[in-house]
PyMOL commands that place a pseudoatom at each C-alpha (Angstrom):
pseudoatom trace, name=CA, resn=MET, resi=1, chain=A, elem=C, hetatm=0, pos=[89.779, 76.039, 93.965]
pseudoatom trace, name=CA, resn=GLU, resi=2, chain=A, elem=C, hetatm=0, pos=[92.791, 73.803, 94.519]
pseudoatom trace, name=CA, resn=GLN, resi=3, chain=A, elem=C, hetatm=0, pos=[92.275, 71.051, 97.097]
pseudoatom trace, name=CA, resn=SER, resi=4, chain=A, elem=C, hetatm=0, pos=[94.849, 70.567, 99.845]
pseudoatom trace, name=CA, resn=ARG, resi=5, chain=A, elem=C, hetatm=0, pos=[96.919, 67.393, 99.889]
pseudoatom trace, name=CA, resn=SER, resi=6, chain=A, elem=C, hetatm=0, pos=[95.138, 66.171, 103.030]
pseudoatom trace, name=CA, resn=ASP, resi=7, chain=A, elem=C, hetatm=0, pos=[91.718, 66.757, 101.396]
pseudoatom trace, name=CA, resn=ILE, resi=8, chain=A, elem=C, hetatm=0, pos=[92.849, 64.836, 98.307]
pseudoatom trace, name=CA, resn=GLU, resi=9, chain=A, elem=C, hetatm=0, pos=[94.018, 61.913, 100.445]
pseudoatom trace, name=CA, resn=LEU, resi=10, chain=A, elem=C, hetatm=0, pos=[90.796, 61.970, 102.481]
pseudoatom trace, name=CA, resn=GLY, resi=11, chain=A, elem=C, hetatm=0, pos=[88.815, 62.124, 99.227]
pseudoatom trace, name=CA, resn=ARG, resi=12, chain=A, elem=C, hetatm=0, pos=[90.579, 59.023, 97.945]
pseudoatom trace, name=CA, resn=PHE, resi=13, chain=A, elem=C, hetatm=0, pos=[89.789, 57.185, 101.150]
pseudoatom trace, name=CA, resn=LEU, resi=14, chain=A, elem=C, hetatm=0, pos=[86.149, 58.325, 100.982]
pseudoatom trace, name=CA, resn=SER, resi=15, chain=A, elem=C, hetatm=0, pos=[85.997, 57.049, 97.406]
pseudoatom trace, name=CA, resn=LEU, resi=16, chain=A, elem=C, hetatm=0, pos=[87.289, 53.663, 98.559]
pseudoatom trace, name=CA, resn=VAL, resi=17, chain=A, elem=C, hetatm=0, pos=[84.752, 53.529, 101.412]
pseudoatom trace, name=CA, resn=LEU, resi=18, chain=A, elem=C, hetatm=0, pos=[81.710, 54.836, 99.524]
pseudoatom trace, name=CA, resn=ARG, resi=19, chain=A, elem=C, hetatm=0, pos=[82.327, 52.978, 96.245]
pseudoatom trace, name=CA, resn=HIS, resi=20, chain=A, elem=C, hetatm=0, pos=[84.195, 49.786, 97.041]
pseudoatom trace, name=CA, resn=LYS, resi=21, chain=A, elem=C, hetatm=0, pos=[84.900, 48.895, 100.686]
pseudoatom trace, name=CA, resn=PRO, resi=22, chain=A, elem=C, hetatm=0, pos=[82.663, 50.460, 103.332]
pseudoatom trace, name=CA, resn=GLU, resi=23, chain=A, elem=C, hetatm=0, pos=[84.197, 48.059, 105.839]
pseudoatom trace, name=CA, resn=ALA, resi=24, chain=A, elem=C, hetatm=0, pos=[87.492, 49.986, 105.541]
pseudoatom trace, name=CA, resn=ALA, resi=25, chain=A, elem=C, hetatm=0, pos=[85.815, 52.576, 107.790]
pseudoatom trace, name=CA, resn=GLY, resi=26, chain=A, elem=C, hetatm=0, pos=[83.741, 50.042, 109.702]
pseudoatom trace, name=CA, resn=ILE, resi=27, chain=A, elem=C, hetatm=0, pos=[80.459, 51.171, 108.151]
pseudoatom trace, name=CA, resn=SER, resi=28, chain=A, elem=C, hetatm=0, pos=[77.829, 49.770, 105.822]
pseudoatom trace, name=CA, resn=LEU, resi=29, chain=A, elem=C, hetatm=0, pos=[75.897, 51.272, 102.941]
pseudoatom trace, name=CA, resn=ASP, resi=30, chain=A, elem=C, hetatm=0, pos=[72.170, 50.874, 102.490]
pseudoatom trace, name=CA, resn=ALA, resi=31, chain=A, elem=C, hetatm=0, pos=[70.695, 49.333, 99.327]
pseudoatom trace, name=CA, resn=ASN, resi=32, chain=A, elem=C, hetatm=0, pos=[70.893, 52.715, 97.573]
pseudoatom trace, name=CA, resn=GLY, resi=33, chain=A, elem=C, hetatm=0, pos=[74.536, 53.344, 98.483]
pseudoatom trace, name=CA, resn=TRP, resi=34, chain=A, elem=C, hetatm=0, pos=[73.855, 55.832, 101.297]
pseudoatom trace, name=CA, resn=ALA, resi=35, chain=A, elem=C, hetatm=0, pos=[76.020, 55.981, 104.427]
pseudoatom trace, name=CA, resn=ASP, resi=36, chain=A, elem=C, hetatm=0, pos=[75.113, 57.718, 107.656]
pseudoatom trace, name=CA, resn=VAL, resi=37, chain=A, elem=C, hetatm=0, pos=[77.295, 60.851, 107.848]
pseudoatom trace, name=CA, resn=GLU, resi=38, chain=A, elem=C, hetatm=0, pos=[77.998, 60.608, 111.596]
pseudoatom trace, name=CA, resn=ARG, resi=39, chain=A, elem=C, hetatm=0, pos=[78.950, 56.923, 111.357]
pseudoatom trace, name=CA, resn=LEU, resi=40, chain=A, elem=C, hetatm=0, pos=[81.156, 57.682, 108.355]
pseudoatom trace, name=CA, resn=LEU, resi=41, chain=A, elem=C, hetatm=0, pos=[82.966, 60.480, 110.209]
pseudoatom trace, name=CA, resn=GLU, resi=42, chain=A, elem=C, hetatm=0, pos=[83.450, 58.270, 113.266]
pseudoatom trace, name=CA, resn=GLY, resi=43, chain=A, elem=C, hetatm=0, pos=[84.639, 55.361, 111.119]
pseudoatom trace, name=CA, resn=VAL, resi=44, chain=A, elem=C, hetatm=0, pos=[87.137, 57.514, 109.209]
pseudoatom trace, name=CA, resn=ARG, resi=45, chain=A, elem=C, hetatm=0, pos=[88.484, 58.941, 112.485]
pseudoatom trace, name=CA, resn=CYS, resi=46, chain=A, elem=C, hetatm=0, pos=[88.909, 55.394, 113.838]
pseudoatom trace, name=CA, resn=THR, resi=47, chain=A, elem=C, hetatm=0, pos=[91.382, 54.753, 111.004]
pseudoatom trace, name=CA, resn=GLY, resi=48, chain=A, elem=C, hetatm=0, pos=[93.598, 57.548, 112.361]
pseudoatom trace, name=CA, resn=ARG, resi=49, chain=A, elem=C, hetatm=0, pos=[92.517, 60.153, 109.826]
pseudoatom trace, name=CA, resn=ARG, resi=50, chain=A, elem=C, hetatm=0, pos=[91.426, 63.619, 110.878]
pseudoatom trace, name=CA, resn=ILE, resi=51, chain=A, elem=C, hetatm=0, pos=[88.001, 64.616, 109.615]
pseudoatom trace, name=CA, resn=ASP, resi=52, chain=A, elem=C, hetatm=0, pos=[84.999, 66.578, 110.810]
pseudoatom trace, name=CA, resn=LEU, resi=53, chain=A, elem=C, hetatm=0, pos=[81.725, 67.601, 109.192]
pseudoatom trace, name=CA, resn=GLU, resi=54, chain=A, elem=C, hetatm=0, pos=[83.184, 70.860, 107.883]
pseudoatom trace, name=CA, resn=THR, resi=55, chain=A, elem=C, hetatm=0, pos=[86.047, 68.980, 106.195]
pseudoatom trace, name=CA, resn=LEU, resi=56, chain=A, elem=C, hetatm=0, pos=[83.662, 66.419, 104.697]
pseudoatom trace, name=CA, resn=GLU, resi=57, chain=A, elem=C, hetatm=0, pos=[81.409, 69.172, 103.334]
pseudoatom trace, name=CA, resn=ARG, resi=58, chain=A, elem=C, hetatm=0, pos=[84.429, 70.940, 101.807]
pseudoatom trace, name=CA, resn=ILE, resi=59, chain=A, elem=C, hetatm=0, pos=[85.647, 67.723, 100.135]
pseudoatom trace, name=CA, resn=VAL, resi=60, chain=A, elem=C, hetatm=0, pos=[82.194, 67.088, 98.668]
pseudoatom trace, name=CA, resn=ARG, resi=61, chain=A, elem=C, hetatm=0, pos=[81.846, 70.704, 97.511]
pseudoatom trace, name=CA, resn=GLU, resi=62, chain=A, elem=C, hetatm=0, pos=[85.348, 71.057, 96.028]
pseudoatom trace, name=CA, resn=ASN, resi=63, chain=A, elem=C, hetatm=0, pos=[85.763, 67.633, 94.424]
pseudoatom trace, name=CA, resn=ASN, resi=64, chain=A, elem=C, hetatm=0, pos=[86.349, 68.390, 90.748]
pseudoatom trace, name=CA, resn=LYS, resi=65, chain=A, elem=C, hetatm=0, pos=[84.692, 65.131, 89.702]
pseudoatom trace, name=CA, resn=ASN, resi=66, chain=A, elem=C, hetatm=0, pos=[81.594, 65.762, 91.830]
pseudoatom trace, name=CA, resn=ARG, resi=67, chain=A, elem=C, hetatm=0, pos=[81.970, 62.239, 93.200]
pseudoatom trace, name=CA, resn=TYR, resi=68, chain=A, elem=C, hetatm=0, pos=[79.722, 62.519, 96.257]
pseudoatom trace, name=CA, resn=SER, resi=69, chain=A, elem=C, hetatm=0, pos=[76.282, 63.797, 97.220]
pseudoatom trace, name=CA, resn=PHE, resi=70, chain=A, elem=C, hetatm=0, pos=[74.467, 64.466, 100.461]
pseudoatom trace, name=CA, resn=ASP, resi=71, chain=A, elem=C, hetatm=0, pos=[70.788, 63.660, 100.778]
pseudoatom trace, name=CA, resn=GLU, resi=72, chain=A, elem=C, hetatm=0, pos=[68.298, 66.491, 101.385]
pseudoatom trace, name=CA, resn=THR, resi=73, chain=A, elem=C, hetatm=0, pos=[68.756, 66.257, 105.168]
pseudoatom trace, name=CA, resn=HIS, resi=74, chain=A, elem=C, hetatm=0, pos=[72.573, 66.259, 104.970]
pseudoatom trace, name=CA, resn=GLN, resi=75, chain=A, elem=C, hetatm=0, pos=[72.543, 63.206, 107.263]
pseudoatom trace, name=CA, resn=LYS, resi=76, chain=A, elem=C, hetatm=0, pos=[73.461, 60.716, 104.531]
pseudoatom trace, name=CA, resn=ILE, resi=77, chain=A, elem=C, hetatm=0, pos=[76.146, 60.697, 101.856]
pseudoatom trace, name=CA, resn=ARG, resi=78, chain=A, elem=C, hetatm=0, pos=[76.922, 58.479, 98.875]
pseudoatom trace, name=CA, resn=ALA, resi=79, chain=A, elem=C, hetatm=0, pos=[79.133, 58.218, 95.828]
pseudoatom trace, name=CA, resn=ASN, resi=80, chain=A, elem=C, hetatm=0, pos=[77.384, 59.331, 92.639]
pseudoatom trace, name=CA, resn=GLN, resi=81, chain=A, elem=C, hetatm=0, pos=[78.740, 56.437, 90.548]
pseudoatom trace, name=CA, resn=GLY, resi=82, chain=A, elem=C, hetatm=0, pos=[81.691, 54.085, 90.154]
pseudoatom trace, name=CA, resn=HIS, resi=83, chain=A, elem=C, hetatm=0, pos=[80.638, 51.400, 92.632]
pseudoatom trace, name=CA, resn=SER, resi=84, chain=A, elem=C, hetatm=0, pos=[82.153, 47.940, 92.514]
pseudoatom trace, name=CA, resn=ILE, resi=85, chain=A, elem=C, hetatm=0, pos=[79.628, 46.783, 95.114]
pseudoatom trace, name=CA, resn=ALA, resi=86, chain=A, elem=C, hetatm=0, pos=[75.963, 46.307, 94.282]
pseudoatom trace, name=CA, resn=VAL, resi=87, chain=A, elem=C, hetatm=0, pos=[73.921, 49.428, 95.011]
pseudoatom trace, name=CA, resn=ASP, resi=88, chain=A, elem=C, hetatm=0, pos=[70.778, 50.775, 93.402]
pseudoatom trace, name=CA, resn=LEU, resi=89, chain=A, elem=C, hetatm=0, pos=[71.295, 54.466, 92.692]
pseudoatom trace, name=CA, resn=GLY, resi=90, chain=A, elem=C, hetatm=0, pos=[67.710, 54.737, 91.458]
pseudoatom trace, name=CA, resn=LEU, resi=91, chain=A, elem=C, hetatm=0, pos=[68.848, 55.849, 88.012]
pseudoatom trace, name=CA, resn=GLN, resi=92, chain=A, elem=C, hetatm=0, pos=[66.262, 55.919, 85.251]
pseudoatom trace, name=CA, resn=PRO, resi=93, chain=A, elem=C, hetatm=0, pos=[67.120, 55.253, 81.593]
pseudoatom trace, name=CA, resn=VAL, resi=94, chain=A, elem=C, hetatm=0, pos=[67.800, 58.478, 79.679]
pseudoatom trace, name=CA, resn=PRO, resi=95, chain=A, elem=C, hetatm=0, pos=[68.229, 58.957, 75.920]
pseudoatom trace, name=CA, resn=PRO, resi=96, chain=A, elem=C, hetatm=0, pos=[71.941, 59.605, 75.322]
pseudoatom trace, name=CA, resn=PRO, resi=97, chain=A, elem=C, hetatm=0, pos=[73.480, 62.217, 73.053]
pseudoatom trace, name=CA, resn=PRO, resi=98, chain=A, elem=C, hetatm=0, pos=[74.400, 60.812, 69.614]
pseudoatom trace, name=CA, resn=ILE, resi=99, chain=A, elem=C, hetatm=0, pos=[78.084, 60.348, 70.526]
pseudoatom trace, name=CA, resn=LEU, resi=100, chain=A, elem=C, hetatm=0, pos=[79.691, 59.637, 73.884]
pseudoatom trace, name=CA, resn=TYR, resi=101, chain=A, elem=C, hetatm=0, pos=[83.367, 58.943, 74.654]
pseudoatom trace, name=CA, resn=HIS, resi=102, chain=A, elem=C, hetatm=0, pos=[85.166, 56.285, 76.651]
pseudoatom trace, name=CA, resn=GLY, resi=103, chain=A, elem=C, hetatm=0, pos=[88.497, 57.320, 78.149]
pseudoatom trace, name=CA, resn=THR, resi=104, chain=A, elem=C, hetatm=0, pos=[91.170, 54.674, 78.423]
pseudoatom trace, name=CA, resn=ALA, resi=105, chain=A, elem=C, hetatm=0, pos=[94.894, 54.180, 78.034]
pseudoatom trace, name=CA, resn=ARG, resi=106, chain=A, elem=C, hetatm=0, pos=[96.258, 53.558, 74.533]
pseudoatom trace, name=CA, resn=ARG, resi=107, chain=A, elem=C, hetatm=0, pos=[97.637, 50.217, 75.613]
pseudoatom trace, name=CA, resn=PHE, resi=108, chain=A, elem=C, hetatm=0, pos=[94.088, 48.923, 76.245]
pseudoatom trace, name=CA, resn=VAL, resi=109, chain=A, elem=C, hetatm=0, pos=[92.671, 49.776, 72.809]
pseudoatom trace, name=CA, resn=GLU, resi=110, chain=A, elem=C, hetatm=0, pos=[93.571, 46.387, 71.259]
pseudoatom trace, name=CA, resn=SER, resi=111, chain=A, elem=C, hetatm=0, pos=[91.961, 44.517, 74.146]
pseudoatom trace, name=CA, resn=ILE, resi=112, chain=A, elem=C, hetatm=0, pos=[88.852, 46.678, 73.768]
pseudoatom trace, name=CA, resn=ARG, resi=113, chain=A, elem=C, hetatm=0, pos=[88.855, 45.899, 70.028]
pseudoatom trace, name=CA, resn=GLU, resi=114, chain=A, elem=C, hetatm=0, pos=[88.623, 42.189, 70.962]
pseudoatom trace, name=CA, resn=LYS, resi=115, chain=A, elem=C, hetatm=0, pos=[86.213, 42.336, 73.919]
pseudoatom trace, name=CA, resn=GLY, resi=116, chain=A, elem=C, hetatm=0, pos=[84.464, 45.695, 73.681]
pseudoatom trace, name=CA, resn=VAL, resi=117, chain=A, elem=C, hetatm=0, pos=[84.328, 48.132, 76.569]
pseudoatom trace, name=CA, resn=THR, resi=118, chain=A, elem=C, hetatm=0, pos=[83.455, 46.107, 79.659]
pseudoatom trace, name=CA, resn=ARG, resi=119, chain=A, elem=C, hetatm=0, pos=[82.582, 47.292, 83.134]
pseudoatom trace, name=CA, resn=GLN, resi=120, chain=A, elem=C, hetatm=0, pos=[85.409, 45.304, 84.723]
pseudoatom trace, name=CA, resn=SER, resi=121, chain=A, elem=C, hetatm=0, pos=[84.722, 45.310, 88.488]
pseudoatom trace, name=CA, resn=ARG, resi=122, chain=A, elem=C, hetatm=0, pos=[82.252, 48.211, 88.363]
pseudoatom trace, name=CA, resn=GLN, resi=123, chain=A, elem=C, hetatm=0, pos=[78.500, 48.140, 87.916]
pseudoatom trace, name=CA, resn=TYR, resi=124, chain=A, elem=C, hetatm=0, pos=[78.623, 50.136, 84.680]
pseudoatom trace, name=CA, resn=VAL, resi=125, chain=A, elem=C, hetatm=0, pos=[80.885, 51.323, 81.885]
pseudoatom trace, name=CA, resn=HIS, resi=126, chain=A, elem=C, hetatm=0, pos=[81.609, 55.040, 82.341]
pseudoatom trace, name=CA, resn=LEU, resi=127, chain=A, elem=C, hetatm=0, pos=[81.280, 57.387, 79.376]
pseudoatom trace, name=CA, resn=SER, resi=128, chain=A, elem=C, hetatm=0, pos=[81.874, 61.113, 78.946]
pseudoatom trace, name=CA, resn=ALA, resi=129, chain=A, elem=C, hetatm=0, pos=[79.993, 63.673, 76.906]
pseudoatom trace, name=CA, resn=ASP, resi=130, chain=A, elem=C, hetatm=0, pos=[83.207, 65.258, 75.574]
pseudoatom trace, name=CA, resn=VAL, resi=131, chain=A, elem=C, hetatm=0, pos=[86.626, 64.240, 74.292]
pseudoatom trace, name=CA, resn=GLU, resi=132, chain=A, elem=C, hetatm=0, pos=[88.685, 66.227, 76.826]
pseudoatom trace, name=CA, resn=THR, resi=133, chain=A, elem=C, hetatm=0, pos=[87.034, 64.583, 79.832]
pseudoatom trace, name=CA, resn=ALA, resi=134, chain=A, elem=C, hetatm=0, pos=[87.589, 61.164, 78.264]
pseudoatom trace, name=CA, resn=LEU, resi=135, chain=A, elem=C, hetatm=0, pos=[91.270, 62.000, 77.682]
pseudoatom trace, name=CA, resn=GLN, resi=136, chain=A, elem=C, hetatm=0, pos=[91.598, 63.112, 81.325]
pseudoatom trace, name=CA, resn=VAL, resi=137, chain=A, elem=C, hetatm=0, pos=[90.176, 59.747, 82.411]
pseudoatom trace, name=CA, resn=GLY, resi=138, chain=A, elem=C, hetatm=0, pos=[92.606, 57.938, 80.109]
pseudoatom trace, name=CA, resn=ARG, resi=139, chain=A, elem=C, hetatm=0, pos=[95.579, 59.891, 81.492]
pseudoatom trace, name=CA, resn=ARG, resi=140, chain=A, elem=C, hetatm=0, pos=[95.044, 58.227, 84.870]
pseudoatom trace, name=CA, resn=HIS, resi=141, chain=A, elem=C, hetatm=0, pos=[96.201, 54.978, 83.254]
pseudoatom trace, name=CA, resn=GLY, resi=142, chain=A, elem=C, hetatm=0, pos=[98.959, 56.126, 80.877]
pseudoatom trace, name=CA, resn=LEU, resi=143, chain=A, elem=C, hetatm=0, pos=[98.996, 57.690, 77.428]
pseudoatom trace, name=CA, resn=PRO, resi=144, chain=A, elem=C, hetatm=0, pos=[95.304, 58.388, 76.807]
pseudoatom trace, name=CA, resn=ALA, resi=145, chain=A, elem=C, hetatm=0, pos=[92.833, 57.504, 74.105]
pseudoatom trace, name=CA, resn=ALA, resi=146, chain=A, elem=C, hetatm=0, pos=[89.253, 58.731, 73.747]
pseudoatom trace, name=CA, resn=LEU, resi=147, chain=A, elem=C, hetatm=0, pos=[87.024, 56.242, 71.955]
pseudoatom trace, name=CA, resn=PRO, resi=148, chain=A, elem=C, hetatm=0, pos=[83.939, 57.787, 70.309]
pseudoatom trace, name=CA, resn=ILE, resi=149, chain=A, elem=C, hetatm=0, pos=[80.868, 55.644, 70.912]
pseudoatom trace, name=CA, resn=ASP, resi=150, chain=A, elem=C, hetatm=0, pos=[77.837, 55.635, 68.618]
pseudoatom trace, name=CA, resn=ALA, resi=151, chain=A, elem=C, hetatm=0, pos=[75.427, 55.986, 71.527]
pseudoatom trace, name=CA, resn=ALA, resi=152, chain=A, elem=C, hetatm=0, pos=[72.498, 56.752, 69.217]
pseudoatom trace, name=CA, resn=ALA, resi=153, chain=A, elem=C, hetatm=0, pos=[72.915, 53.379, 67.474]
pseudoatom trace, name=CA, resn=MET, resi=154, chain=A, elem=C, hetatm=0, pos=[73.290, 51.596, 70.804]
pseudoatom trace, name=CA, resn=ALA, resi=155, chain=A, elem=C, hetatm=0, pos=[70.064, 53.185, 72.056]
pseudoatom trace, name=CA, resn=ARG, resi=156, chain=A, elem=C, hetatm=0, pos=[68.241, 52.236, 68.830]
pseudoatom trace, name=CA, resn=ASP, resi=157, chain=A, elem=C, hetatm=0, pos=[69.442, 48.674, 69.369]
pseudoatom trace, name=CA, resn=GLY, resi=158, chain=A, elem=C, hetatm=0, pos=[67.953, 48.586, 72.877]
pseudoatom trace, name=CA, resn=CYS, resi=159, chain=A, elem=C, hetatm=0, pos=[70.956, 49.440, 75.061]
pseudoatom trace, name=CA, resn=ARG, resi=160, chain=A, elem=C, hetatm=0, pos=[70.066, 51.509, 78.106]
pseudoatom trace, name=CA, resn=PHE, resi=161, chain=A, elem=C, hetatm=0, pos=[71.918, 54.596, 79.239]
pseudoatom trace, name=CA, resn=TYR, resi=162, chain=A, elem=C, hetatm=0, pos=[71.829, 56.333, 82.594]
pseudoatom trace, name=CA, resn=ARG, resi=163, chain=A, elem=C, hetatm=0, pos=[73.221, 59.651, 83.697]
pseudoatom trace, name=CA, resn=ALA, resi=164, chain=A, elem=C, hetatm=0, pos=[74.717, 59.848, 87.172]
pseudoatom trace, name=CA, resn=GLN, resi=165, chain=A, elem=C, hetatm=0, pos=[74.174, 62.933, 89.289]
pseudoatom trace, name=CA, resn=ASN, resi=166, chain=A, elem=C, hetatm=0, pos=[77.665, 64.162, 88.407]
pseudoatom trace, name=CA, resn=GLY, resi=167, chain=A, elem=C, hetatm=0, pos=[77.037, 63.943, 84.651]
pseudoatom trace, name=CA, resn=VAL, resi=168, chain=A, elem=C, hetatm=0, pos=[78.868, 60.676, 83.956]
pseudoatom trace, name=CA, resn=TRP, resi=169, chain=A, elem=C, hetatm=0, pos=[77.028, 58.520, 81.422]
pseudoatom trace, name=CA, resn=LEU, resi=170, chain=A, elem=C, hetatm=0, pos=[76.625, 54.852, 82.329]
pseudoatom trace, name=CA, resn=THR, resi=171, chain=A, elem=C, hetatm=0, pos=[75.757, 51.712, 80.369]
pseudoatom trace, name=CA, resn=GLU, resi=172, chain=A, elem=C, hetatm=0, pos=[76.339, 48.015, 80.931]
pseudoatom trace, name=CA, resn=GLU, resi=173, chain=A, elem=C, hetatm=0, pos=[78.782, 47.390, 78.074]
pseudoatom trace, name=CA, resn=VAL, resi=174, chain=A, elem=C, hetatm=0, pos=[79.883, 48.757, 74.705]
pseudoatom trace, name=CA, resn=PRO, resi=175, chain=A, elem=C, hetatm=0, pos=[80.480, 46.120, 72.033]
pseudoatom trace, name=CA, resn=TRP, resi=176, chain=A, elem=C, hetatm=0, pos=[83.299, 47.076, 69.642]
pseudoatom trace, name=CA, resn=ARG, resi=177, chain=A, elem=C, hetatm=0, pos=[80.886, 47.497, 66.714]
pseudoatom trace, name=CA, resn=TYR, resi=178, chain=A, elem=C, hetatm=0, pos=[79.658, 50.732, 68.355]
pseudoatom trace, name=CA, resn=VAL, resi=179, chain=A, elem=C, hetatm=0, pos=[83.161, 52.208, 68.699]
pseudoatom trace, name=CA, resn=MET, resi=180, chain=A, elem=C, hetatm=0, pos=[83.721, 54.679, 65.886]
pseudoatom trace, name=CA, resn=ALA, resi=181, chain=A, elem=C, hetatm=0, pos=[87.286, 53.463, 65.294]
pseudoatom trace, name=CA, resn=ASP, resi=182, chain=A, elem=C, hetatm=0, pos=[88.176, 56.041, 62.656]
pseudoatom trace, name=CA, resn=GLY, resi=183, chain=A, elem=C, hetatm=0, pos=[87.483, 58.806, 65.200]
pseudoatom trace, name=CA, resn=ILE, resi=184, chain=A, elem=C, hetatm=0, pos=[89.645, 57.603, 68.098]
pseudoatom trace, name=CA, resn=VAL, resi=185, chain=A, elem=C, hetatm=0, pos=[91.566, 60.536, 69.611]
pseudoatom trace, name=CA, resn=TYR, resi=186, chain=A, elem=C, hetatm=0, pos=[95.022, 59.782, 71.000]
pseudoatom trace, name=CA, resn=GLY, resi=187, chain=A, elem=C, hetatm=0, pos=[96.181, 62.289, 73.595]
pseudoatom trace, name=CA, resn=THR, resi=188, chain=A, elem=C, hetatm=0, pos=[99.539, 63.043, 75.139]
pseudoatom trace, name=CA, resn=GLY, resi=189, chain=A, elem=C, hetatm=0, pos=[100.820, 63.120, 78.685]
pseudoatom trace, name=CA, resn=GLY, resi=190, chain=A, elem=C, hetatm=0, pos=[99.662, 60.975, 81.492]
pseudoatom trace, name=CA, resn=ASP, resi=191, chain=A, elem=C, hetatm=0, pos=[101.095, 58.569, 83.927]
pseudoatom trace, name=CA, resn=THR, resi=192, chain=A, elem=C, hetatm=0, pos=[103.167, 55.979, 82.127]
pseudoatom trace, name=CA, resn=LYS, resi=193, chain=A, elem=C, hetatm=0, pos=[102.667, 53.198, 84.665]
pseudoatom trace, name=CA, resn=VAL, resi=194, chain=A, elem=C, hetatm=0, pos=[102.360, 49.798, 83.028]
for i in range(1, 194): cmd.bond("trace and resi %d" % i, "trace and resi %d" % (i + 1))
show_as sticks, trace
zoom trace
């Protein structure tokens, strides 16, 4: 189902609040990243945006990236991953599939060759289980590239992997030696912002 423009804009603001800046809606997150739903709704409305519980539930349900989750009581909500603020999502290490993929823009490949895949301002590096998802991630930043990662070798060498509730694979960093450089997939399309 296609999201409306207003739902997309609200979703972006919710992502900002629940992953990076809860103060943008005048709320706080607990140690596990949860926000009180009523306080969140009130805080979002105080910014001049129109939102109610039905709208919030629709955004959570229809978000194609499955970015958010409610707790069992539906009184708390959090982002599933992607935080730049310290939260403990309670993730347990999970054995990864043999190969995972990191989506990026082509223009960043040389920098990654020098420094590896780093988490930048986030808590973890995000990896995908398939090439197409990685290319979609890369398209957000320009002409995309999907870097195959030898996750099996990383795990053998003691690197930990986690799987967020929405299926995104997480790890702390990916040194270049684990990038299977001969298998990099370069996609087309994307936003050509520099």
